[in-house]
C-alpha positions, 0 to 999 in steps of 0.5 A: 605053697607059700613063696616070696621073691625079693629084689634089691639094687645095691651099689656093689659090683657083681664080683664082690657079691659073688665073693660074699655068696661063695662062703656060706659063713658070710650069709647063713648067720644073717637069717632070723632064728639062726643057731648054726650051720655046717658045710656037708660037701660042696653042694650041701649045707646043714642049717639049724635055726629056731622057727617061730610061727606064732603058735608053732615054735621049734628047732628045725634042721634043714639041708640046703641042696645046691642044684645049680651054680652058675656064677656070677649069675644064679644059684638054685637050691632045694630045701629038705628036712634032715632025713626027709623029703623035699620041702621047698626050693629057691634061688639067688640071682644077680645081674650087673646093671653097670660096673658098680651096681647089681640087681639081686633077687632071691626066691623061696618057696616052702610046702609043708605037708602032713597033718598040719600042713595047711595050717603051717603053710598059712603061717609060713606065708606070713613068716616068709614075707616078714623074714625075707624083708629082714634078710634082704636088709641084713644081707645088703648091710653085710654086703656094704661091710664086705665091699669095704674090706 
């Protein structure tokens, strides 16, 4: 199962980070291949994006199912394909280092199954690493903008 964890420290108070995280409109568009998203209810978001794994390119719709919301500390979620079973999970965690500095961590694990699951998992491992770094930069830049509003 491909997985990746990212940590970054930002000069932003934890309260500002949670104001940002509370609204999926702030962060959902920052992921590579983003097409659109829709809030289904307080615990679910439908998220559509283009997946590009080299030889495998397709439009993917995932449902983010929030399993735990412990503000201002941690959000845990599962990922599912629309109308299908579990394909992954992850979390977002924030820890105040001082009044104006926060350590942010994000974890994502994906498990492709089916006839090409093994191939997809090997391609996903590399894609997750690249995308996580890209997302970390995008989110930290957006948080800086958000902080200055």
